[in-house]
C-alpha positions as CSV (number, residue, x, y, z in Angstrom):
1,M,140.2,86.4,55.3
2,S,141.3,84.0,57.9
3,L,144.2,81.3,57.2
4,I,141.7,78.5,57.8
5,R,139.2,79.8,55.3
6,R,141.8,80.3,52.7
7,F,143.1,76.8,53.3
8,A,139.5,75.6,53.2
9,L,139.0,77.4,49.9
10,L,142.3,76.1,48.5
11,M,141.3,72.4,49.4
12,L,137.8,73.0,47.8
13,A,139.6,74.4,44.5
14,V,141.9,71.4,44.4
15,V,139.1,69.0,44.7
16,L,137.0,70.6,42.3
17,L,139.9,70.8,40.0
18,A,140.7,67.0,40.5
19,L,136.9,66.2,39.9
20,A,137.0,68.4,36.4
21,G,140.3,66.8,35.5
22,G,138.9,63.4,36.3
23,V,135.7,63.8,34.6
24,A,137.5,65.2,31.5
25,T,139.9,62.5,31.2
26,T,137.3,59.9,31.6
27,L,135.1,61.5,28.9
28,T,137.9,61.9,26.2
29,S,139.1,58.3,26.9
30,A,135.6,57.2,26.5
31,R,135.2,59.1,23.4
32,D,138.5,57.9,21.9
33,T,137.3,54.4,22.6
34,L,133.9,54.8,21.1
35,Q,135.3,56.4,18.0
36,T,137.7,53.6,17.5
37,Q,134.9,51.0,18.0
38,L,132.6,53.1,15.6
39,G,135.5,53.2,12.9
40,V,136.2,49.2,13.3
41,K,132.3,48.8,13.1
42,N,132.3,51.0,9.8
43,R,135.0,48.9,8.3
44,D,133.6,45.6,9.2
45,N,130.2,46.5,8.1
46,A,131.5,47.7,4.8
47,Q,133.6,44.5,4.2
48,S,130.4,42.4,5.0
49,L,128.2,44.5,2.7
50,A,131.0,44.3,-0.1
51,L,131.1,40.6,0.2
52,A,127.3,40.4,-0.3
53,L,127.4,42.7,-3.3
54,S,130.2,40.7,-4.7
55,Q,128.0,37.8,-4.9
56,Q,125.4,39.6,-7.2
57,R,127.9,39.1,-10.1
58,G,127.6,42.7,-11.0
59,D,123.8,42.9,-11.4
60,A,123.1,46.5,-10.6
61,S,119.3,46.0,-9.5
62,L,120.3,43.1,-7.1
63,M,123.1,45.2,-5.7
64,E,120.6,48.2,-5.2
65,V,118.2,45.9,-3.6
66,V,120.9,44.6,-1.3
67,L,121.9,48.3,-0.4
68,L,118.5,49.5,0.2
69,A,117.9,46.7,2.5
70,Q,120.8,47.5,4.4
71,F,120.0,51.2,4.4
72,D,116.6,50.6,5.6
73,T,117.8,49.1,9.0
74,G,118.3,52.8,10.1
75,H,121.9,52.1,11.4
76,Y,123.8,54.1,8.8
77,R,124.0,57.8,7.8
78,R,125.2,57.3,4.4
79,I,125.7,54.3,2.0
80,M,127.5,55.0,-1.3
81,L,128.8,52.7,-4.2
82,R,131.2,54.2,-6.7
83,G,132.0,52.8,-9.9
84,G,135.4,52.0,-11.4
85,D,135.4,55.6,-12.9
86,G,134.8,57.0,-9.3
87,K,131.1,58.2,-10.2
88,P,128.4,57.2,-7.8
89,L,126.4,54.1,-8.8
90,F,124.3,54.3,-5.6
91,E,124.0,56.9,-2.9
92,R,121.6,56.9,0.2
93,L,121.8,59.7,2.9
94,A,119.8,59.8,6.3
95,P,119.6,62.7,8.8
96,P,121.5,62.6,12.0
97,Q,119.6,60.7,14.7
98,Q,118.8,62.7,17.7
99,A,121.0,61.7,20.5
100,A,119.3,61.6,24.2
101,A,122.3,63.6,25.4
102,P,122.1,67.4,25.5
103,D,123.3,69.6,22.6
104,W,126.0,71.2,24.5
105,F,127.2,68.0,25.3
106,V,127.2,66.8,21.8
107,Q,129.1,70.0,20.7
108,L,131.5,69.7,23.4
109,L,132.7,66.3,22.5
110,P,131.7,65.4,19.1
111,I,132.1,61.8,17.8
112,R,134.0,61.5,14.4
113,A,134.6,58.0,13.4
114,D,136.4,56.8,10.1
115,D,134.1,55.8,7.3
116,G,134.2,52.2,6.2
117,V,135.7,51.4,2.6
118,A,135.7,48.0,1.0
119,Q,136.0,47.0,-2.7
120,V,133.2,45.3,-4.6
121,S,134.3,42.8,-7.3
122,D,132.9,40.0,-9.7
123,G,135.7,37.5,-9.6
124,W,138.8,39.2,-11.0
125,R,136.4,42.1,-12.3
126,A,136.5,45.3,-10.1
127,I,132.9,46.5,-9.9
128,G,133.4,49.7,-7.4
129,A,134.1,50.7,-3.9
130,L,131.6,50.8,-1.1
131,E,131.8,53.7,1.6
132,L,129.8,53.4,4.6
133,E,129.0,55.6,7.5
134,S,127.3,54.7,10.7
135,Q,124.9,56.7,12.8
136,S,126.9,58.0,15.9
137,A,123.9,58.9,18.3
138,W,124.1,55.6,20.1
139,A,127.9,56.5,20.8
140,V,127.3,60.0,21.9
141,D,124.4,58.6,24.3
142,A,126.8,55.9,25.6
143,L,129.5,58.5,26.3
144,W,126.9,60.7,28.0
145,R,125.9,57.8,30.4
146,A,129.5,57.1,31.0
147,G,130.3,60.8,31.8
148,R,127.4,61.1,34.2
149,R,128.4,57.8,36.1
150,A,131.9,59.0,36.3
151,T,130.9,62.3,37.5
152,L,128.7,61.0,40.4
153,L,131.4,58.6,41.2
154,L,134.1,61.2,41.3
155,A,131.8,63.5,43.1
156,L,131.2,61.0,45.9
157,V,134.9,60.4,46.1
158,G,135.5,64.4,46.2
159,A,132.8,64.6,49.0
160,V,134.4,62.1,51.0
161,G,137.8,63.9,50.5
162,L,136.2,67.2,51.4
163,A,134.8,65.4,54.6
164,L,138.2,64.1,55.6
165,A,139.7,67.5,54.9
166,A,137.1,69.2,57.0
167,W,137.9,66.8,59.8
168,G,141.5,67.4,59.2
169,L,140.9,71.2,59.4
170,R,139.0,70.9,62.6
171,T,141.6,69.0,64.4
172,I,144.4,71.7,63.2
173,R,141.6,74.4,63.9
174,R,140.9,73.6,67.5
175,P,144.5,74.4,68.6
176,L,144.5,77.3,66.4
177,D,141.5,78.6,67.8
178,A,142.8,78.0,71.5
179,A,145.7,79.9,70.6
180,I,143.5,82.9,69.3
181,V,141.6,82.8,72.7
182,Q,144.7,82.9,74.3
183,A,146.1,86.0,72.6
184,R,142.8,87.8,73.1
185,S,142.8,86.9,76.7
186,L,146.3,88.4,76.9
187,Q,145.0,91.4,75.2
188,E,142.2,91.7,77.9
189,G,144.5,91.3,80.5
190,R,143.6,87.5,81.4
191,F,146.2,84.9,81.6
192,V,145.0,81.7,80.2
193,T,147.1,78.6,79.4
194,V,146.2,75.8,76.7
195,D,146.8,72.0,76.5
196,E,149.5,71.4,73.9
197,P,147.9,70.3,70.7
198,P,148.7,66.9,69.1
199,V,149.9,68.7,65.8
200,A,153.6,68.5,66.0
201,E,154.2,72.0,64.1
202,L,151.8,73.8,66.5
203,R,153.0,72.2,69.7
204,P,155.9,74.7,70.1
205,L,153.8,77.7,69.8
206,A,151.3,76.4,72.4
207,R,154.2,75.7,74.8
208,S,155.9,79.1,74.1
209,M,152.7,80.9,74.7
210,N,152.0,79.0,77.8
211,T,155.4,79.8,79.0
212,M,155.1,83.4,78.4
213,V,151.6,83.6,80.2
214,E,153.1,81.7,83.1
215,R,155.8,84.5,83.3
216,L,153.2,87.4,83.1
217,R,151.2,85.8,85.6
218,G,154.2,85.6,87.7
219,V,155.1,89.3,87.1
220,F,151.6,90.2,87.8
221,D,151.6,88.3,91.2
222,A,154.7,89.9,92.2
223,Q,153.3,93.3,91.3
224,T,150.2,92.4,93.5
225,Q,152.4,91.4,96.3
226,Q,154.4,94.8,96.0
227,V,150.9,96.8,95.7
228,E,149.8,95.1,98.8
229,Q,153.2,95.9,100.6
230,L,152.8,99.8,99.6
231,R,149.1,99.6,100.9
232,Q,150.4,98.4,104.0
233,Q,153.1,101.1,104.3
234,A,150.3,103.8,103.3
235,Q,147.5,102.7,105.2
236,I,148.6,100.4,108.1
237,D,150.5,101.2,111.4
238,P,153.4,98.9,111.5
239,L,153.2,98.0,115.0
240,T,149.8,97.2,115.6
241,G,148.6,96.3,112.2
242,L,145.7,98.5,112.3
243,R,145.1,101.5,110.3
244,N,147.1,104.5,110.8
245,R,145.3,107.8,112.0
246,R,144.9,109.3,108.4
247,Q,143.3,106.0,107.1
248,F,141.2,105.5,110.0
249,L,139.6,109.0,109.9
250,L,138.7,108.5,106.2
251,E,137.1,105.3,106.8
252,V,135.3,106.4,109.9
253,Q,134.0,109.4,107.9
254,H,132.5,107.0,105.4
255,L,130.9,104.9,108.0
256,L,129.5,107.9,109.6
257,E,128.1,109.0,106.1
258,S,126.9,105.5,104.9
259,V,125.3,104.0,107.9
260,G,121.5,103.4,108.3
261,P,118.8,104.9,110.4
262,Q,120.1,103.2,113.4
263,G,123.5,105.4,113.5
264,S,126.9,104.3,114.5
265,G,129.3,104.4,117.5
266,L,132.9,105.6,118.1
267,L,134.9,104.3,120.9
268,L,138.5,105.7,122.1
269,L,140.9,103.8,124.2
270,R,144.1,105.3,125.6
271,V,146.7,103.5,127.5
272,L,147.6,105.7,130.4
273,D,151.4,106.9,131.1
274,L,152.8,105.2,128.0
275,E,156.1,106.8,128.7
276,G,156.3,105.2,132.1
277,L,155.4,101.9,130.5
278,N,158.4,102.3,128.1
279,R,160.5,102.9,131.0
280,Q,159.5,100.2,133.1
281,L,159.0,97.4,130.3
282,G,161.3,98.9,127.6
283,H,160.2,99.5,124.2
284,T,159.7,95.8,123.4
285,G,157.7,95.2,126.3
286,A,155.7,98.2,125.7
287,D,155.0,97.3,122.1
288,A,153.6,94.0,123.3
289,V,151.1,95.7,125.4
290,L,150.0,97.8,122.5
291,Q,149.8,94.9,120.1
292,A,147.8,92.8,122.8
293,L,145.4,95.9,123.1
294,A,145.0,95.8,119.1
295,R,144.2,92.0,119.1
296,S,141.4,92.7,122.0
297,L,139.9,95.6,119.7
298,E,140.0,93.2,116.6
299,G,138.1,90.5,118.7
300,Q,135.5,92.9,119.8
301,A,135.4,94.4,116.2
302,G,134.5,90.9,114.7
303,L,131.0,90.8,116.3
304,F,129.7,93.3,114.2
305,P,129.2,93.6,110.5
306,R,130.9,97.1,109.7
307,T,133.9,98.0,111.7
308,V,136.8,100.3,111.4
309,I,139.9,100.0,113.9
310,G,142.9,102.3,114.0
311,R,145.7,103.8,116.1
312,L,145.5,107.7,116.1
313,N,148.7,108.1,117.9
314,G,151.1,106.3,120.2
315,S,148.8,105.7,123.1
316,D,145.4,106.1,121.6
317,L,143.3,103.4,119.6
318,A,140.2,103.7,118.3
319,L,137.0,101.7,117.2
320,G,133.9,102.5,114.8
321,I,131.1,100.1,114.6
322,D,127.6,100.6,113.0
323,A,125.8,99.1,116.2
324,P,125.5,102.2,118.6
325,S,123.3,100.3,121.1
326,A,126.1,97.9,121.7
327,M,128.6,100.7,122.5
328,A,128.3,100.3,126.3
329,S,128.6,96.5,126.6
330,T,131.6,96.7,124.0
331,A,133.4,99.2,126.3
332,D,132.8,96.7,129.5
333,A,133.8,93.6,127.6
334,L,137.0,95.4,126.5
335,L,137.9,96.4,130.1
336,A,137.4,93.0,131.2
337,A,139.5,91.5,128.4
338,L,142.2,94.2,128.8
339,R,142.6,93.7,132.7
340,K,143.7,90.0,131.6
341,V,146.5,91.0,129.1
342,L,148.0,94.0,131.0
343,P,150.9,93.2,132.9
344,R,150.6,92.7,136.6
345,G,152.6,93.5,139.8
346,P,154.4,96.6,140.4
347,I,154.2,97.8,136.8
348,H,151.4,100.5,136.6
349,A,149.5,100.1,133.4
350,G,146.1,101.1,133.0
351,I,143.5,102.0,130.2
352,V,140.3,104.2,129.9
353,I,137.7,104.2,127.2
354,G,135.4,106.7,126.2
355,A,132.6,105.7,123.9
356,V,129.8,107.7,122.1
357,Q,126.6,106.7,120.4
358,L,125.9,108.9,117.3
359,P,122.8,109.5,115.2
360,P,123.0,108.9,111.5
361,G,124.7,112.2,109.3
362,T,127.1,113.1,112.3
363,P,129.8,114.9,111.0
364,L,133.4,113.4,111.8
365,H,134.7,116.4,113.7
366,Q,131.8,116.3,116.0
367,A,131.9,112.7,116.6
368,L,135.8,112.9,117.4
369,A,134.7,115.7,120.0
370,L,132.1,113.9,121.7
371,A,134.4,110.7,121.8
372,D,137.2,112.7,123.0
373,Q,134.8,114.3,126.0
374,A,133.9,110.9,127.1
375,L,137.3,109.8,127.1
376,A,138.4,112.8,129.2
377,R,135.6,111.9,131.7
378,A,136.8,108.3,132.0
379,E,140.4,109.6,132.5
380,G,139.1,111.5,135.4
381,L,137.7,108.5,136.9
382,G,141.1,106.7,136.9
383,A,142.4,103.6,135.2
384,F,140.0,100.8,134.0
385,H,137.1,103.1,133.7
386,A,134.7,103.6,130.7
387,V,132.4,106.2,130.1
388,T,129.6,105.9,127.4
389,E,127.4,108.9,126.2
390,R,124.8,109.1,123.8
391,S,124.5,112.2,121.4
392,G,121.1,113.7,120.9
393,T,119.5,112.5,117.6
394,A,119.2,115.2,115.0
395,D,115.9,113.9,113.4
396,A,113.0,111.9,114.6
397,A,114.5,108.6,113.4
398,L,112.0,106.3,111.7
399,G,111.6,102.8,112.7
400,E,112.9,100.1,110.5
401,A,109.2,99.1,109.5
402,Q,108.5,102.7,108.7
403,W,111.7,103.1,106.8
404,Q,110.7,99.9,104.5
405,Q,107.1,101.3,104.1
406,A,108.8,104.6,103.1
407,L,111.0,102.8,100.6
408,I,108.1,100.7,99.0
409,E,105.9,103.6,98.6
410,A,108.8,105.8,97.0
411,L,109.2,102.9,94.6
412,R,105.2,102.6,94.0
413,D,104.8,106.2,93.6
414,G,107.9,106.6,91.0
415,R,109.6,108.9,93.7
416,V,113.1,108.0,92.7
417,T,115.4,109.7,90.4
418,L,119.1,109.8,89.1
419,A,122.0,112.1,90.1
420,Q,124.5,112.6,87.5
421,Y,128.4,113.3,88.3
422,P,130.8,113.6,85.5
423,V,133.7,111.1,85.1
424,C,136.2,113.2,83.3
425,D,139.8,112.5,81.7
426,A,142.8,114.5,82.1
427,G,141.7,116.7,79.3
428,G,138.4,117.5,81.0
429,A,136.5,115.4,78.5
430,V,133.3,113.6,80.0
431,I,134.2,109.7,79.8
432,Q,130.6,108.9,81.4
433,L,128.1,110.2,83.5
434,D,127.9,108.3,87.2
435,C,124.3,108.0,87.9
436,P,123.6,106.5,91.5
437,L,119.7,106.1,92.6
438,R,118.1,108.9,95.0
439,V,115.1,108.2,96.7
440,Q,112.5,110.8,98.0
441,L,111.4,109.0,101.3
442,R,108.9,111.7,102.0
443,P,106.5,113.2,99.7
444,G,107.8,116.6,98.8
445,G,111.0,115.9,100.9
446,E,114.6,115.6,99.4
447,F,116.0,112.9,97.4
448,E,118.2,110.8,99.5
449,P,121.4,109.1,98.7
450,A,122.0,105.4,98.7
451,A,124.0,106.1,102.3
452,R,120.7,106.9,103.9
453,W,118.6,103.7,102.6
454,L,120.8,101.1,101.1
455,A,121.5,99.1,104.3
456,L,117.9,99.0,105.1
457,A,116.9,98.1,101.5
458,A,119.3,95.3,101.6
459,R,117.7,94.0,105.0
460,S,114.3,94.2,103.4
461,R,115.3,92.6,100.1
462,L,114.3,95.7,98.2
463,T,117.6,96.1,96.4
464,P,116.4,94.2,93.2
465,A,113.6,96.3,92.7
466,M,115.8,99.6,93.4
467,D,118.5,98.3,90.9
468,A,116.0,97.5,88.3
469,R,114.3,100.9,88.6
470,A,117.9,102.5,88.3
471,L,118.8,100.6,85.3
472,G,115.4,101.5,83.4
473,L,116.0,104.9,84.0
474,V,119.7,104.8,82.9
475,L,118.9,103.2,79.8
476,A,115.9,105.7,79.1
477,E,118.5,108.6,79.6
478,I,121.1,107.1,77.3
479,G,118.1,106.5,74.9
480,S,117.3,110.1,74.9
481,D,120.9,111.6,74.2
482,G,123.0,108.7,73.5
483,R,125.7,109.6,76.3
484,D,127.5,106.8,78.3
485,R,126.1,106.3,81.8
486,C,127.1,104.3,84.8
487,V,124.9,102.5,87.3
488,N,125.8,100.3,90.2
489,F,124.1,97.1,91.5
490,A,124.3,95.9,95.1
491,A,125.7,92.6,96.0
492,A,122.2,91.3,97.3
493,T,121.1,92.0,93.8
494,L,123.4,90.0,91.9
495,H,123.3,86.8,94.1
496,A,119.9,86.1,92.9
497,S,120.0,84.4,89.4
498,D,116.6,85.1,88.6
499,V,117.2,89.0,89.1
500,V,120.2,88.8,87.1
501,V,118.5,87.1,84.3
502,A,115.7,90.1,84.6
503,L,118.3,92.7,84.4
504,T,120.2,91.1,81.4
505,A,116.7,90.7,79.5
506,Q,116.1,94.5,80.4
507,M,119.3,95.5,78.8
508,A,119.0,93.1,75.8
509,A,115.8,94.7,75.3
510,A,117.6,98.2,74.4
511,P,120.7,97.0,72.6
512,Q,121.6,100.4,71.4
513,A,121.4,101.8,74.9
514,A,123.3,98.9,76.4
515,A,126.1,99.5,74.1
516,H,126.8,103.0,76.2
517,L,126.0,101.5,79.5
518,W,128.7,101.1,82.5
519,I,127.7,99.0,85.7
520,D,129.8,99.3,88.7
521,L,129.9,96.0,90.9
522,P,131.0,96.2,94.6
523,E,134.7,95.2,95.2
524,S,133.6,92.7,98.0
525,L,131.7,90.7,95.5
526,A,134.8,89.9,93.3
527,A,136.8,89.4,96.3
528,E,134.2,86.9,98.0
529,H,132.6,85.5,94.6
530,P,134.9,86.1,91.6
531,S,133.1,83.2,89.9
532,L,129.8,85.1,89.8
533,V,131.6,88.3,88.6
534,Q,132.9,86.3,85.7
535,D,129.6,85.2,84.9
536,L,128.2,88.6,84.9
537,T,131.0,90.0,82.7
538,R,130.4,87.2,80.2
539,R,126.9,87.8,79.9
540,W,126.9,91.6,79.9
541,R,130.1,92.0,77.6
542,A,128.3,90.2,75.0
543,L,125.6,92.9,75.0
544,G,128.4,95.7,74.7
545,V,127.9,96.7,78.3
546,R,131.3,97.7,80.4
547,V,131.7,96.3,83.8
548,G,133.8,97.1,86.5
549,L,134.5,97.6,90.3
550,E,133.4,100.4,92.3
551,H,134.9,101.8,95.8
552,A,138.0,99.6,95.3
553,G,141.2,99.7,97.1
554,A,140.7,97.8,100.2
555,S,140.6,94.1,98.9
556,L,142.3,94.5,95.3
557,S,145.2,92.7,96.3
558,S,143.3,89.7,97.9
559,I,141.3,89.2,94.7
560,G,142.7,86.1,93.1
561,R,142.9,85.9,89.2
562,L,141.7,89.6,89.0
563,Y,142.8,89.5,85.3
564,E,140.5,86.6,84.7
565,L,137.3,88.4,86.1
566,G,136.5,90.1,82.5
567,L,136.3,93.7,83.8
568,H,136.7,96.9,81.8
569,Y,137.7,99.1,84.5
570,V,138.4,99.8,88.3
571,R,137.2,102.6,90.4
572,I,139.6,103.5,93.4
573,D,137.8,104.8,96.4
574,G,138.8,108.3,97.2
575,R,139.4,107.3,100.8
576,F,142.4,105.7,99.7
577,L,143.6,108.5,97.5
578,A,142.9,111.5,99.8
579,G,146.2,113.5,100.6
580,I,148.2,111.7,97.8
581,S,149.9,115.0,96.8
582,R,151.5,115.1,100.4
583,D,151.9,111.4,101.3
584,D,154.7,109.9,99.3
585,A,153.8,106.4,100.7
586,L,150.2,106.9,99.6
587,R,151.5,108.1,96.1
588,R,153.9,105.0,95.6
589,H,150.9,102.6,96.6
590,A,148.4,104.5,94.0
591,E,151.0,104.7,91.2
592,Q,152.0,100.8,91.4
593,L,148.3,100.2,91.8
594,S,147.6,102.2,88.4
595,V,150.7,100.2,86.8
596,L,149.2,96.8,88.0
597,L,145.6,97.4,86.6
598,R,146.8,99.2,83.5
599,G,149.2,96.2,82.7
600,I,146.2,93.8,82.7
601,G,144.3,96.3,80.3
602,L,141.8,97.9,82.9
603,Q,140.9,101.5,83.1
604,V,141.6,103.0,86.4
605,F,139.4,105.9,87.8
606,A,139.5,107.5,91.0
607,E,136.4,108.6,93.0
608,A,135.5,111.6,95.1
609,V,138.6,113.4,94.5
610,Q,138.3,116.6,96.9
611,Q,141.6,118.4,95.9
612,R,142.9,119.7,92.8
613,A,146.5,119.0,94.0
614,D,145.6,115.4,94.5
615,L,144.0,115.3,90.9
616,A,147.1,116.6,89.3
617,V,149.0,113.5,90.9
618,L,146.4,111.2,89.9
619,W,146.9,112.3,86.0
620,S,150.7,112.1,86.4
621,I,150.7,108.4,87.6
622,G,148.4,107.2,84.9
623,F,144.6,107.3,86.0
624,H,142.2,107.4,83.1
625,G,139.5,109.4,84.7
626,A,138.4,110.9,87.9
627,T,135.0,112.0,89.6
628,G,134.5,114.3,92.7
629,P,134.3,118.1,93.7
630,A,137.9,118.6,92.2
631,V,136.9,117.3,89.0
632,E,133.8,119.3,88.7
633,R,135.7,122.6,89.9
634,A,138.3,121.9,87.3
635,A,135.6,121.5,84.6
636,R,134.0,124.7,85.4
């Protein structure tokens, strides 16, 4: 039982005891008063009646007439006249009058007044003694009415007192509730400060909690900065600020695997005779040239939605984009721009560019080989030449309209299914099943992964329908076996408030299945629209759904107030973990990232782990779960 409830019950008990005590005191005091008044009445009436009897000069018949007349008034329960020898000369008894008060009240508070006694005489001669007892029903009724009035009045006073107490409790409860919310937020990894309450006793508590929250927030911010520094060391070339070779190759491979039907492009740029440039300009001058080249590449990359830029070695830079048709114009624009930034005069500095247009599904090694061939041809032509080649398409690529129609027909015909990849912990137990949507674009063909159709579905505004179908399939699967499953939603879907409402209603309609549902959100959504993610987690947490980020690692350190998003977990992209068993810088980054996320109460999962040696390192640095070929091989 909560402290507030206990205090409220205590206040209620005190008020009820005060009410009962007040009523009891009022009733007993009123009863004593009525008993006294009734006794006085008995004595006064006895004296008056005795005086009337004395005037009858001892005539028994006349005294009887007087006594009968008095008894017949109905005010007396008993009238008795005793002679000088104590024997009754006259006695009349009447049954007790029925009071309007209930019997339990009469029995609880009986009224017993003293009898009235007076001497009857004829001059100096004593005739006898008169005893008189009045009916008490009227006194009981008066006491009953007084009791009801006192009870109503005291109940009104008690109600006012309870209302004031409730108001006082609310004023105390507000800062207590705020402290509870603050404590729960800390438990969930969110750092929330509260206003200092007006209650003096609670003000030090709020101040101390706010101080602790600010310190924890500072620790988290410092850890975030350290994680970003480690990421830079693990993924970034320190001279140019571009991705290093390992990271560039990982991200280019992801680009090649995830582009739409338009394919992709790869451009290699080589500085000719870098050693000679070092001799003529010195290391500082040569470094400045490389940095200028990197900035020019970044300027061209900013023209395209998806790009990857890196430094492959000392003299080679590379650019991958998702717009292969623009490779030739991009190479020419780079040549024109680089002529302006390279040193002039007697210094011999030149560059060559080799570019290639690639169809979707081109393997990384083939893409690099084709680009190298184009670069070799350009180098054969001399400085400031560019060669752009076009690789043969593997398939007869569908046009955009045909792809869109294929997606619509697949949805209409139900040619969609879910893949299932286990996410396991270090002991091999399955935490949940990752269930991405697969679409059969051609009847009887293969079910294609999202990398093949997602970009086009987003352009065609079909992602809401795709995600709604995926959610329905996942909820149905959970309903059949009760196993935890995960579904991912596209950013375009989550920007539409009406779609979010429909998805939420879909989950609410299956509450038992929703309690076993995990939802992946894009990392980019949290980085660019954190308030939207907060709203989504608030909605779906209430249904028992677990919400996290997928393909994370590139922007985690740039997400402001990650601890306030209400997430349950983060899935680190395998691109940022590949080779962790052989790269100390990468390991330090992943370890610090794990410490950071676990410190704010988030589970940390690894995606697409390829090597068992990498998997062993991930378990050792505190990852809660992982998926990928290495996990599946370990499970077998």
